[in-house]
C-alpha positions as a Markdown table, in Angstrom:
| # | Residue | x | y | z |
|---|---|---|---|---|
| 1 | Met | 62.3 | -58.8 | -9.6 |
| 2 | Thr | 62.6 | -55.2 | -8.7 |
| 3 | Ala | 64.8 | -52.8 | -10.6 |
| 4 | Leu | 67.1 | -52.4 | -7.6 |
| 5 | Leu | 67.5 | -56.1 | -7.1 |
| 6 | Glu | 68.2 | -56.5 | -10.8 |
| 7 | Arg | 70.8 | -53.8 | -10.6 |
| 8 | Ala | 72.5 | -55.5 | -7.7 |
| 9 | Phe | 72.7 | -58.8 | -9.6 |
| 10 | Glu | 74.1 | -57.0 | -12.6 |
| 11 | Gln | 76.8 | -55.4 | -10.4 |
| 12 | Ala | 77.5 | -58.8 | -8.7 |
| 13 | Met | 78.0 | -60.5 | -12.1 |
| 14 | Ile | 81.0 | -58.4 | -12.9 |
| 15 | Leu | 82.8 | -59.5 | -9.7 |
| 16 | Pro | 85.3 | -62.4 | -9.8 |
| 17 | Glu | 83.6 | -65.8 | -9.1 |
| 18 | Ala | 85.0 | -66.1 | -5.6 |
| 19 | Leu | 83.5 | -62.8 | -4.6 |
| 20 | Gln | 80.3 | -63.7 | -6.3 |
| 21 | Asp | 80.1 | -66.9 | -4.2 |
| 22 | Asp | 80.9 | -64.9 | -1.0 |
| 23 | Leu | 78.2 | -62.4 | -1.8 |
| 24 | Ala | 75.7 | -65.2 | -2.7 |
| 25 | Glu | 76.5 | -66.9 | 0.7 |
| 26 | Gln | 75.9 | -63.7 | 2.5 |
| 27 | Trp | 72.6 | -63.1 | 0.7 |
| 28 | Leu | 71.4 | -66.6 | 1.4 |
| 29 | Gln | 72.3 | -66.4 | 5.1 |
| 30 | Glu | 70.4 | -63.0 | 5.3 |
| 31 | Leu | 67.4 | -64.5 | 3.5 |
| 32 | Glu | 67.3 | -67.5 | 5.9 |
| 33 | Trp | 67.6 | -65.2 | 8.9 |
| 34 | Glu | 64.7 | -63.0 | 7.6 |
| 35 | Leu | 62.5 | -66.0 | 7.0 |
| 36 | Asn | 63.3 | -67.5 | 10.5 |
| 37 | Trp | 62.7 | -64.1 | 12.1 |
| 38 | Asp | 59.3 | -63.8 | 10.6 |
| 39 | Thr | 58.3 | -67.3 | 11.8 |
| 40 | Thr | 59.8 | -66.8 | 15.2 |
| 41 | Phe | 58.1 | -63.4 | 15.7 |
| 42 | Ala | 54.7 | -64.7 | 14.5 |
| 43 | Ala | 54.9 | -67.7 | 16.9 |
| 44 | Ser | 55.8 | -65.4 | 19.8 |
| 45 | Gln | 52.7 | -63.2 | 19.6 |
| 46 | Pro | 50.6 | -65.1 | 22.2 |
| 47 | Leu | 53.5 | -64.9 | 24.7 |
| 48 | Leu | 54.1 | -61.2 | 24.0 |
| 49 | Glu | 50.4 | -60.5 | 24.5 |
| 50 | Gln | 50.5 | -62.3 | 27.9 |
| 51 | Leu | 53.5 | -60.4 | 28.9 |
| 52 | Ala | 52.0 | -57.1 | 27.9 |
| 53 | Leu | 48.8 | -57.9 | 29.8 |
| 54 | Lys | 50.8 | -58.7 | 32.9 |
| 55 | Ala | 52.8 | -55.5 | 32.6 |
| 56 | Leu | 49.6 | -53.5 | 32.4 |
| 57 | Gln | 48.2 | -55.3 | 35.4 |
| 58 | Asp | 51.4 | -54.8 | 37.4 |
| 59 | Asp | 51.3 | -51.1 | 36.5 |
| 60 | Gln | 47.7 | -50.7 | 37.5 |
| 61 | Ala | 48.4 | -52.5 | 40.8 |
| 62 | Gly | 51.3 | -50.2 | 41.6 |
| 63 | Arg | 53.9 | -52.9 | 41.2 |
| 64 | Ala | 55.7 | -51.3 | 38.3 |
| 65 | Val | 58.6 | -48.8 | 38.7 |
| 66 | Glu | 59.5 | -46.4 | 35.9 |
| 67 | Met | 63.1 | -46.7 | 34.9 |
| 68 | Gly | 65.4 | -45.5 | 32.1 |
| 69 | Phe | 67.5 | -47.8 | 30.0 |
| 70 | Asp | 70.6 | -47.0 | 32.1 |
| 71 | Glu | 68.8 | -48.1 | 35.3 |
| 72 | Leu | 67.9 | -51.6 | 34.2 |
């Protein structure tokens, strides 16, 4: 455990039990989201590579139009 995480746990332990439970639930949800994101992102790599290749081909063929974010 890192020193920062240990410090966070020490601070959390002085909170009332209800707040500790709320904090624990938030941490668990965040951890689950992070783990799911890593899995989802890793699984999407082949599709992202295909889309990037198509974008390059479209650009080279003159089918791409440069736009700013406010023009999308």
